TORTILUM-633816 format. One line per field, with one value per residue: y, x, z of N, C-alpha, C in turn; residue number from 1; chain; residue in one letter. Coordinates in steps of 0.001 Angstrom, whole numbers, plus 524288, in hexadecimal, padded with zeros to 5 digits. Example, Ala and Ser with C-alpha at 12.3 -4.5 7.8 and 13.67 -1.06 7.14 Angstrom:
# residues 2
nnorth <- (7E9C6,7F736)
neast <- (83386,83232)
nup <- (81E78,81BA8)
canorth <- (7EE6C,7FBDC)
caeast <- (8300C,83566)
caup <- (81E78,81BE4)
cnorth <- (7F31C,8001E)
ceast <- (83390,83264)
cup <- (81E78,81EBE)
resi <- (1,2)
chain <- (A,A)
resn <- (a,s)
This chain:
# residues 107
nnorth <- (8096E,80AC4,802B1,7FA6C,7F45B,7EA56,7E572,7DA13,7D52F,7CCBC,7CF70,7CDDF,7D2DD,7DA86,7E0BA,7EA37,7F0A9,7FD3A,805A8,81323,81C46,81513,80EAB,80936,800F9,7FE46,7FAB9,7F1F7,7EB9E,7EA39,7E3F9,7DB04,7DA95,7D46E,7D769,7E171,7E552,7EC7B,7EEC3,7F723,7FB3E,803CE,80CBD,810C0,80C89,8036A,7FF5F,7F658,7F61E,7F86A,7FB77,7FB60,80539,80498,808E5,80EF4,813EF,81A13,82555,827DB,82402,82A1F,82FB5,82979,82D11,83365,82E23,8248C,820CE,81FBC,8179C,80FA8,80C8A,80460,7FC16,7EEB8,7EB06,7EEAC,7FC4F,804A1,80EDC,80F3E,80BFA,80B9A,80D68,8064F,8095C,813DE,81768,81D12,8193E,81DA6,821B3,8242C,81D0C,81402,80801,80727,80122,7F957,7F3B9,7E8EC,7E6CE,7DD3B,7DA55,7DE25,7DDEC)
neast <- (7B82D,7C503,7CA76,7D551,7DDC0,7E6A5,7F108,7F785,804B2,8031A,7FA61,7F12D,7E5A9,7E0C3,7D683,7D387,7CC50,7CEAB,7D158,7CF0A,7D941,7E00F,7EC27,7F0B3,7F726,7F38C,7E989,7EC38,7F14C,7E919,7E2A8,7E800,7EEDD,7F814,80532,80690,80E60,8116D,81876,81B72,8123F,80DC1,813A7,81A2F,8244C,82883,82627,8209D,81697,8157D,80FCA,80A15,803B0,7F8A2,7F903,7F054,7ED5D,7F51F,7F5A0,7EE02,7F110,7F8FD,805F7,811BA,81851,824C9,829B0,8247E,8276B,8321F,831FD,82E03,836BE,83A81,83437,830E8,82E1B,82DFB,82E1B,82516,81FAB,81570,815E8,812AA,81219,8094B,805BD,80594,7FD99,7F211,7E526,7DA31,7CD36,7CE22,7D522,7CFEA,7CF50,7D9AA,7E518,7EFA5,7FC07,8033B,81085,81A79,8206C,82217,82971)
nup <- (80C30,80744,7FD29,7FB22,7F258,7F2C2,7EBB8,7E9A3,7E703,7E046,7DAE6,7E06B,7E642,7F0A1,7F67A,7FFB4,809F2,80EF5,8199B,819C4,81B88,81FC1,81C1F,80FEF,81263,81C8A,81A05,8141C,81B9F,822DF,81D36,81B0D,81265,80AF2,8089C,80BB0,8152F,81D21,825BB,82C63,82F84,82AAE,82BCF,82474,823AF,81FC0,8159F,8131B,80FD9,805DE,7F9AA,7ECC1,7E6C0,7DEE1,7D1C2,7CE76,7D771,7DB70,7DB55,7E274,7EC1A,7EF46,7F01E,7F452,80004,8025A,80A82,80A60,80070,80240,809A7,80381,7FE21,803B8,801BE,7FF46,7F58C,7E7E3,7E5D9,7E070,7D811,7DB94,7E5B3,7F321,80106,807C5,8115E,8110A,80B13,80C54,80E91,807F8,80436,7F9CF,7F643,7F491,7EEC1,7EC7A,7E788,7EACF,7E87D,7ECCA,7F07E,7ECD3,7F5A7,8031B,80AB8)
canorth <- (808E0,80A0E,7FD7D,7FA36,7EF4A,7E8EB,7E1B3,7D739,7D47E,7C8D7,7D1CC,7CCFC,7D7D1,7DA80,7E5DA,7EAE1,7F5BA,7FFED,80A25,81832,81E0C,81111,80E63,80477,7FCEF,7FC94,7F7A3,7ECE9,7E887,7E8E9,7E01C,7D683,7DA80,7D299,7DAB7,7E63F,7E383,7F0EB,7EDBB,7FBAB,7FCD4,8088D,8112B,811FD,80B3D,7FE42,7FE51,7F126,7F6BD,7FA55,7F9C4,7FE46,80759,803D7,80DA2,81211,81660,81CFB,82AE1,8286E,8229E,82E1A,82E5F,827EC,83129,8324D,82A2F,81F8B,81F3A,81DEF,81283,80BD7,80A95,7FF9E,7F81A,7E9C9,7EA45,7F30D,8012D,806AA,813FC,80E9F,809E8,80E9A,80A80,8064A,80C0A,8197A,818A1,81D7E,817C6,82177,82004,824DB,81883,80F6E,8052B,8071F,7FC26,7F94B,7EED5,7E773,7E506,7D7C3,7D975,7E2B7,7DD75)
caeast <- (7BDBF,7C811,7CC80,7DA9B,7DF1C,7EC26,7F256,7FC43,80840,80108,7F58D,7ECA5,7E36B,7DD8D,7D437,7D1F7,7CA34,7D273,7CF3E,7D14B,7DCFC,7E416,7EFC6,7F03E,7F9C4,7F002,7E565,7EE83,7F21A,7E403,7E00C,7EB65,7F129,7FD77,80865,8078F,810A1,810C8,81B73,81BBD,80CFB,80C08,816E0,81D8A,8299D,82A5F,8250B,81E41,8112B,81627,80BF9,80A02,7FE7E,7F6FB,7F9CA,7EB89,7EC7A,7F9BE,7F4A3,7EA6A,7F38B,7FCD6,80B79,814A9,81B9D,82A62,82AE8,82283,82AE0,83708,83110,82D47,83BE1,83B81,83057,8332E,82CD3,82F0B,82B47,82331,81D29,81066,816DE,81133,81186,8039F,8048B,8055E,7F909,7ED69,7E055,7D5F2,7C901,7D008,7D84C,7CC8B,7D0B0,7DF5A,7E7B5,7F540,7FE9D,8070C,81579,81BFF,82270,82275,82E23)
caup <- (80D17,8027D,7FC13,7F906,7F024,7F311,7E7A1,7EB07,7E293,7DC9A,7D8DE,7E3BB,7E802,7F552,7F764,8052A,80B7D,81247,81C70,81882,81F71,8205F,817B6,80CC7,81574,820B7,8178C,812B3,82061,82529,819F0,81A2E,80D2D,80ACB,80546,80EA0,81A1A,820BA,82A7F,82FE7,83104,8280F,82D6F,82003,82559,81E26,81014,8124A,80E0B,80083,7F5CA,7E7DE,7E5C1,7D97D,7CE9E,7CE4B,7DC8B,7DD31,7DC57,7E6E6,7F113,7F095,7EF70,7F900,80245,80203,80E79,80877,7FC26,8049F,80C16,7FF55,7FC9D,806BF,80052,7FD88,7F00C,7E45A,7E698,7DB6D,7D8AC,7DE4A,7EAF7,7F7C4,805E3,8089A,8164C,81009,807CC,80F9F,80BDC,807BE,800B2,7F474,7F4CE,7F3F2,7EA06,7EBEB,7E685,7EBC6,7E72A,7F0D2,7EE38,7ED8F,7FAED,80679,80DF8)
cnorth <- (80831,8046D,7FDF9,7F4B3,7EEA4,7E4A4,7DF32,7D69B,7D070,7CA71,7D05B,7D238,7D705,7E00E,7E60C,7F033,7F81C,804A7,80F1E,81A01,81A14,81182,80967,7FFED,7FACD,7F93E,7F238,7E973,7E6C5,7E495,7DB8C,7D621,7D8C0,7D61B,7E012,7E483,7E7A4,7F013,7F24C,7FDBA,801F8,80D66,812FD,81118,8061B,7FCEE,7F8E8,7F177,7F910,7F826,7FD0D,80020,80699,8090B,8112E,8152E,819E2,822AE,82BB4,82711,826A1,82C1E,82CCC,82C8E,82FB5,82E07,824C1,81D7D,81D29,8188B,80E49,809B6,80579,7FB36,7F344,7E8C8,7EF3F,7F7D0,80366,80C15,813B6,80C94,80DC5,80B09,80AC4,808E0,811E8,81B17,8187F,81C61,81C19,81F4C,82066,82042,81381,80CE3,804E2,8018F,7FCD1,7F3D9,7EDCA,7E57B,7DF47,7D6A4,7DE92,7E29A,7D9D6)
ceast <- (7C095,7C9FF,7D1DD,7DB7E,7E500,7ED1A,7F791,7FFC4,8065C,7FBB8,7F09F,7EAC0,7E010,7DBAC,7D22D,7CF6D,7CDFF,7CFF0,7D20A,7D4C9,7E12D,7E7E0,7EEAA,7F2D3,7F62A,7EB93,7E769,7EF27,7ECF0,7E13A,7E38F,7EDC1,7F6D9,8007C,80952,8095E,81005,81383,81B6F,8165C,80B28,80F1E,81AA3,8234E,82BA6,829A0,822BF,8186A,81125,811DC,80CA2,8046D,7FD46,7F747,7F4FC,7EA99,7F0F0,7F891,7F12D,7ECE1,7F799,8025B,80DE6,817EA,82152,82BF5,8291D,825F4,8300D,8365E,8304D,8327A,83D30,837A0,83316,8323A,82DF4,82BA6,82A0F,820E1,81802,81108,8152D,811A7,80BBD,80211,803EA,800E0,7F435,7E88F,7DC4B,7D1BC,7CAB2,7D352,7D512,7CDAC,7D689,7E162,7ED80,7F758,802D9,80C0A,81682,81DA7,8227D,8275F,83207)
cup <- (807DF,801FB,7F98C,7F6FB,7F055,7EF03,7E902,7E63A,7DE94,7DA5E,7DBDF,7E5DD,7ECE0,7F630,7FCF5,805DE,80F62,814CD,81AC0,81CED,820AD,81BD0,814A2,80FAE,819B9,81E87,81618,81776,822BC,8222B,8186F,814C1,80D8E,80717,8078E,81407,81E5C,825F4,82E50,8316D,82EB2,82973,82920,82158,8230D,8185D,80F16,81124,8088C,7FD03,7F0E6,7E700,7DFF6,7D697,7CE92,7D344,7DE61,7DE8F,7E11F,7EC26,7F2C0,7EFE9,7F4A4,7FAE0,80178,805D4,80CBE,8040F,7FE45,8070D,807ED,7FD49,7FF66,8057E,7FE1D,7F7BC,7ECF7,7E5A4,7E134,7DC45,7DBB0,7E3DD,7EF20,7FC7C,8072C,80DB9,8158A,80C7A,80B3F,80C5E,80C6D,80424,7FAFD,7F296,7F472,7EEAC,7E908,7EB0D,7E790,7EA9A,7EB38,7EE36,7EF5A,7F329,7FDE7,809D4,80B49)
resi <- (1,2,3,4,5,6,7,8,9,10,11,12,13,14,15,16,17,18,19,20,21,22,23,24,25,26,27,28,29,30,31,32,33,34,35,36,37,38,39,40,41,42,43,44,45,46,47,48,49,50,51,52,53,54,55,56,57,58,59,60,61,62,63,64,65,66,67,68,69,70,71,72,73,74,75,76,77,78,79,80,81,82,83,84,85,86,87,88,89,90,91,92,93,94,95,96,97,98,99,100,101,102,103,104,105,106,107)
chain <- (A,A,A,A,A,A,A,A,A,A,A,A,A,A,A,A,A,A,A,A,A,A,A,A,A,A,A,A,A,A,A,A,A,A,A,A,A,A,A,A,A,A,A,A,A,A,A,A,A,A,A,A,A,A,A,A,A,A,A,A,A,A,A,A,A,A,A,A,A,A,A,A,A,A,A,A,A,A,A,A,A,A,A,A,A,A,A,A,A,A,A,A,A,A,A,A,A,A,A,A,A,A,A,A,A,A,A)
resn <- (m,p,k,i,t,f,v,s,p,d,d,g,r,t,t,v,e,a,a,g,g,d,s,v,m,q,a,a,l,a,n,g,i,e,g,i,v,a,e,c,g,g,a,m,m,c,a,t,c,h,c,y,v,d,e,d,w,l,s,r,t,g,a,a,s,d,e,e,r,a,m,l,d,f,a,a,s,e,v,r,p,s,s,r,l,s,c,q,i,a,i,t,e,e,l,d,g,l,t,v,h,l,p,e,a,q,i)
């Protein structure tokens, strides 16, 4: 199973195993990661699963769609070039070792 490391704003790190085909958001919720709220359950309607993809992983997670970029305008924390909605990042074996940073706030 691929592993994902979530980095909290205070640099705390939690690494979890994630099922292929799930989203990064689903992996966070299944493992009780604080900092991913996911109010809409992954429907790309709320921006409360905002995360920052680690620079080393940006090319492997793909670019955000126009719809995702538009939804990020509603994020509670600063939107950066590495911002993604974690519900839109599908877990694959190629993402084993992915690191995402959590923002200061989601709501």
